[in-house]
C-alpha positions in Angstrom: -77.5 199.4 -68.4 -77.7 196.2 -66.7 -76.4 192.9 -68.1 -78.7 190.7 -66.1 -82.2 189.8 -67.0 -84.9 187.4 -66.0 -83.9 185.6 -63.0 -86.1 182.6 -64.0 -84.1 182.0 -67.3 -80.6 183.1 -67.6 -78.4 185.5 -65.5 -75.3 187.2 -66.6 -73.3 189.7 -64.6 -70.3 191.3 -66.0 -68.7 193.2 -63.0 -68.7 193.5 -59.3 -70.3 196.8 -59.4 -73.4 195.5 -61.4 -73.6 192.5 -59.0 -73.4 195.1 -55.8 -76.6 196.9 -57.1 -78.9 193.9 -57.1 -81.1 193.2 -54.4 -80.5 190.3 -52.0 -82.7 188.0 -53.8 -81.1 189.0 -57.1 -77.7 188.5 -55.8 -78.5 185.1 -54.3 -79.8 184.0 -57.6 -76.7 184.9 -59.5 -74.4 183.2 -56.7 -76.5 180.0 -56.8 -76.6 180.0 -60.8 -73.3 181.1 -61.7 -70.9 180.9 -58.6 -68.3 178.1 -58.0 -68.0 177.1 -54.3 -64.4 176.8 -53.5 -64.8 176.8 -49.6 -66.4 177.8 -46.4 -65.5 179.2 -43.1 -67.4 178.3 -40.0 -67.4 179.3 -36.4 -69.6 178.7 -33.6 -72.0 181.5 -34.6 -71.7 181.9 -38.5 -71.0 180.0 -41.5 -69.7 181.7 -44.5 -69.7 180.2 -48.2 -67.3 181.7 -50.5 -68.3 181.4 -54.3 -66.2 182.4 -57.1 -67.7 184.3 -60.0 -65.9 185.5 -63.2 -63.8 188.0 -61.7 -64.6 188.3 -58.3 -65.8 186.4 -55.0 -68.7 186.5 -53.1 -69.4 185.5 -49.4 -72.9 184.5 -48.2 -73.1 184.7 -44.6 -75.5 182.4 -42.6 -76.7 182.5 -39.0 -77.5 179.2 -38.1 -79.1 180.2 -34.7 -81.6 182.3 -36.6 -81.6 180.1 -39.7 -81.1 183.2 -42.2 -78.7 184.4 -44.7 -77.8 187.8 -43.0 -75.5 189.2 -45.7 -73.9 188.7 -49.2 -70.7 190.5 -49.8 -68.5 190.8 -52.7 -64.7 191.4 -53.1 -62.0 191.0 -55.7 -58.9 189.9 -53.7 -57.1 190.5 -50.7 -57.3 189.6 -46.9 -60.8 188.6 -47.2 -59.6 185.4 -49.0 -57.1 184.6 -45.8 -59.9 182.7 -43.9 -60.3 180.0 -46.5 -56.6 179.1 -46.7 -55.7 176.0 -44.7 -53.2 176.7 -42.0 
């Protein structure tokens, strides 16, 4: 049973596991619709935007040289958040 429906209207995701089975396009739709943007991480080669959803985080990895989103990855907590903390 999936708790998301019709990406043109309303999107509802309950768990990280349900998010992970979505297609790339569906994941991006959820992030743009429901995500809160707390921070990003930029290097010479990539830009990573971090979004908070209800109970987990999503990183959207963008390759500026190729002008494409290369990856959408989710996580709940841990060292993945370290790069967003000001030092």
